C-alpha positions in Angstrom: -7.7 5.3 274.7 -5.0 2.5 274.8 -5.5 -1.1 274.1 -3.5 -4.1 275.5 -3.8 -7.8 275.8 -3.2 -9.3 279.2 -2.3 -12.7 280.6 -3.3 -13.3 284.0 -1.9 -16.4 285.8 -3.6 -18.2 288.7 -3.4 -21.9 289.9 -6.5 -22.8 288.0 -6.4 -20.7 284.8 -4.2 -19.0 282.3 -6.6 -16.1 281.6 -6.4 -14.0 278.2 -8.1 -10.6 278.4 -8.2 -7.5 276.7 -7.8 -4.1 278.5 -9.0 -0.7 277.3 -7.2 2.1 279.1 -9.0 5.6 279.2 -7.2 8.8 278.1 -7.6 10.0 281.6 -5.5 7.4 283.5 -6.4 9.0 286.9 -9.8 7.6 286.4 -11.0 5.2 289.2 -13.9 3.8 287.1 -13.7 0.3 285.8 -16.0 -2.2 283.8 -15.8 -5.9 283.3 -17.5 -7.4 280.2 -18.6 -10.9 280.1 -19.1 -12.3 276.5 -21.8 -14.7 275.6 -21.5 -18.6 275.0 -20.1 -20.1 271.9 -17.8 -16.9 271.1 -15.0 -15.3 272.8 -14.1 -11.9 274.2 -13.6 -10.5 270.6 -17.3 -10.2 270.2 -17.2 -7.3 272.7 -13.5 -6.1 272.3 -11.6 -5.3 269.0 -9.1 -2.7 267.9 -11.7 -0.5 266.1 -15.6 0.3 266.8 -16.7 -2.2 269.3 -18.7 -2.2 272.8 -15.4 -2.0 274.8 -14.0 1.1 273.0 -17.3 2.8 273.2 -17.8 2.4 276.9 -14.1 3.1 277.7 -14.5 6.4 275.8 -18.1 7.2 277.0 -17.4 6.6 280.5 -13.7 7.6 280.9 -13.3 4.0 282.5 -10.8 1.1 282.5 -12.4 -1.8 280.6 -11.4 -5.4 281.1 -12.8 -8.2 278.8 -11.6 -11.7 279.9 -12.3 -14.9 277.9 -14.0 -17.4 279.9 -13.7 -19.8 277.0 -11.9 -19.3 273.7 -8.1 -18.5 274.4 -8.0 -18.9 278.3 -6.4 -22.0 279.5 -8.3 -24.1 282.1 -5.9 -26.1 284.1 -8.6 -28.4 285.2 -11.8 -29.7 283.8 -13.9 -26.7 282.0 -16.9 -26.3 284.2 -19.6 -23.5 283.4 -20.4 -23.0 287.2 -16.7 -22.1 287.8 -16.6 -19.6 285.0 -17.3 -16.7 287.6 -13.9 -17.4 289.1 -12.3 -16.1 285.9 -14.4 -12.7 286.3 -13.5 -12.6 289.9 -9.8 -12.8 289.1 -10.0 -10.3 286.5 -11.9 -7.8 288.5 -9.2 -8.0 291.3 -6.3 -7.5 288.7 -8.1 -4.5 287.3 -8.4 -2.9 290.8 -4.9 -4.0 292.0 -3.0 -3.0 288.8 -4.8 0.1 288.0 -6.2 1.4 291.2 -9.8 1.2 290.1 -12.2 1.4 293.0 -15.6 1.1 291.6 -16.5 -1.8 288.9 -19.6 -2.1 286.8 -20.4 -5.4 285.3 -21.8 -6.0 281.9 -22.9 -9.5 280.7 -24.2 -10.5 277.3 -26.4 -13.5 276.8 -25.0 -16.5 278.7 -22.5 -14.2 280.2 -25.0 -12.6 282.2 -25.5 -15.7 284.2 -21.8 -16.0 284.7 -21.6 -12.2 285.7 -24.3 -12.6 288.4 -22.2 -15.5 290.0 -19.3 -13.3 290.0 -21.0 -10.5 291.9 -21.5 -13.0 294.7 -17.7 -13.6 294.7 -16.2 -10.0 294.4 -17.6 -7.0 296.4 -15.8 -4.6 294.1 -18.6 -5.0 291.6 -21.0 -2.3 292.5 -23.8 -2.4 289.9 -24.5 -4.6 286.8 -26.1 -4.4 283.4 -27.2 -7.5 281.5 -28.5 -7.8 278.0 -30.2 -10.5 276.0 -30.5 -13.0 279.0 -33.7 -15.2 279.3 -35.0 -15.1 282.7 -36.9 -18.0 284.3 -39.9 -17.1 282.4 -38.3 -18.6 279.3 -39.4 -22.1 280.3 -42.2 -23.6 282.2 -41.2 -26.0 285.1 -42.2 -29.1 283.1 -40.0 -27.8 280.0 -37.2 -27.5 282.3 -37.6 -31.0 283.8 -37.5 -32.3 280.4 -34.6 -30.5 279.1 -32.7 -31.6 282.2 -33.8 -35.2 281.7 -32.8 -35.2 277.8 -29.4 -33.6 278.6 -28.6 -36.2 281.4 -29.5 -38.9 278.8 -27.2 -37.4 276.3 -24.6 -36.8 278.6 -24.6 -40.6 279.6 -23.3 -41.1 276.1 -20.7 -38.3 276.2 -22.9 -36.7 273.6 -21.8 -33.1 272.5 -24.6 -30.8 271.2 -23.7 -29.0 267.8 -25.3 -25.6 268.4 -25.1 -24.8 264.7 -28.1 -27.0 264.1 -30.0 -25.1 266.6 -29.2 -21.5 265.9 -31.9 -20.7 263.5 -34.6 -21.8 266.0 -33.0 -19.6 268.7 -31.8 -16.4 267.2 -33.2 -13.7 265.2 -32.5 -12.9 261.5 -30.1 -10.1 262.1 -28.1 -12.0 264.7 -28.0 -15.0 262.3 -26.8 -12.8 259.4 -24.1 -10.8 261.6 -22.9 -14.2 263.1 -22.4 -15.8 259.6 -21.4 -12.9 257.6 -19.3 -10.8 259.9 -18.3 -12.6 263.0 -17.5 -15.9 261.2 -15.6 -14.2 258.5 -13.8 -11.3 259.9 -10.6 -12.3 261.7 -10.8 -9.5 264.2 -13.7 -11.4 265.8 -11.6 -14.3 266.8 -13.9 -16.9 265.1 -11.2 -19.6 265.2 -11.7 -19.8 268.9 -15.4 -20.3 268.6 -16.8 -23.6 269.9 -20.2 -24.6 268.9 -20.1 -28.0 270.4 -21.2 -27.7 274.0 -21.1 -30.7 276.5 -24.7 -31.3 277.8 -23.3 -30.7 281.4 -22.4 -27.0 280.7 -25.9 -26.7 279.2 -27.5 -28.3 282.3 -25.6 -26.0 284.4 -27.1 -23.1 282.4 -30.7 -24.3 282.8 -30.1 -24.4 286.6 -28.7 -21.0 286.7 -31.4 -19.6 284.6 -33.8 -20.7 287.4 -32.0 -18.6 290.1 -30.8 -15.8 288.0 -33.3 -13.0 289.2 -33.4 -14.3 292.7 -29.5 -14.0 292.9 -29.7 -10.3 291.7 -32.4 -9.5 294.3 -30.6 -11.1 297.0 -27.5 -9.3 296.0 -29.5 -6.1 296.4 -27.0 -3.6 294.4 -28.3 -1.6 291.4 -29.0 -3.8 288.5 -30.5 -3.2 284.8 -31.8 -5.8 282.7 -32.0 -5.0 279.1 -33.8 -6.9 276.4 -33.7 -6.1 272.5 -37.4 -5.8 271.1 -36.2 -7.8 268.0 -34.4 -10.5 270.3 -36.7 -13.5 269.9 -34.5 -15.5 272.5 -36.1 -13.2 275.3 -39.5 -12.7 274.0 -40.9 -14.4 276.9 -38.9 -12.3 279.3 -40.0 -9.1 277.6 -43.7 -10.1 278.0 -43.2 -10.9 281.7 -41.0 -7.9 282.5 -42.4 -5.0 280.6 -40.3 -1.8 279.7 -39.9 0.3 282.9 -40.6 -2.6 285.3 -38.8 -2.1 288.6 -38.5 -4.8 291.3 -36.6 -3.9 294.2 -33.1 -3.3 292.9 -33.9 -4.4 289.2 -34.8 -2.2 286.6 -35.9 -3.4 283.1 -35.3 -1.6 279.9 -36.4 -2.7 276.4 -34.2 -1.4 273.6 -36.1 -0.5 270.5 -34.9 -2.3 267.3 -32.1 -4.1 269.0 -31.4 -7.8 268.2 -29.6 -10.4 270.2 -26.2 -9.5 268.5 -26.2 -5.9 269.1 -23.7 -5.5 271.6 -21.4 -7.4 269.4 -21.8 -5.1 266.3 -19.3 -2.8 264.9 -21.0 0.6 264.1 -21.7 3.5 266.2 -25.3 3.5 265.2 -25.8 0.3 266.6 -23.8 0.6 269.8 -25.7 3.7 270.4 -28.9 1.7 271.0 -27.4 0.7 274.2 -27.2 4.2 275.5 -29.5 3.1 278.6 -26.4 1.4 280.0 -24.5 4.9 280.2 -27.4 6.7 281.7 -28.0 3.8 284.4 -24.2 4.1 285.1 -24.2 7.8 285.5 -27.3 7.9 287.5 -25.9 5.2 289.9 -22.6 7.6 290.4 -24.8 10.5 291.2 -26.7 8.4 294.0 -23.4 7.2 295.2 -22.0 10.7 295.4 -25.2 12.2 297.1 -24.8 9.3 299.8 -21.2 10.3 300.6 -22.2 14.1 301.2 
């Protein structure tokens, strides 16, 4: 496996991305990984043990990991609802430059919402896996309305939300410990590019996307796997509403035992192997596609 850093230019973006190249360069498999909020691509892609390397080796696939925030330059205003364009451009680059024909998407946390918007832009994405992404079950309608009202009020004063004051309400202990003791201290995690100050407009967009997240996947109609860690308090309500093994049209749900919100970002083989359901899902989809071609 080889690694390289890419810069992909477009009229609206200067995208910085990592690329993992499999030992079998004739492979036509590809993956696009979409990182979570606050952090950058290095949460999933580093030189040594990381999610991107693990998937590249396990699936013999090209893996591209673009920043949608972090080092990527937005030539216009930064808008959450446009982040999917960066994923779309990155998938096209992977396919055009390396002859990849089939692309799986993996989204972590808020990156899942961006990925789901991207699949509607790019037909080369054939199936997706999401992890740690709250569904519409997170908030009742009244709570969504109140949050939107509050964010609109804050936005009128150009107020930015410092998420460091809220993290201990949102994340499990393992996630907070790994974020503070590893990701915020080890240079290979790119912590100098983290941005804990989110404009309320971005959070408003996220709340809106949350409401239509599952429906978008259903309307898309292609194989989709939603994974929730059993130790991830952020998705507690989603796990309760969508039990392990739940199947709804094209969406399959898998609960990952002893996994926290930060598991895809971790740096040990033992932790990354908790997500092996992703590998099984991908291989089963490949088998079905092969049978359909016969």
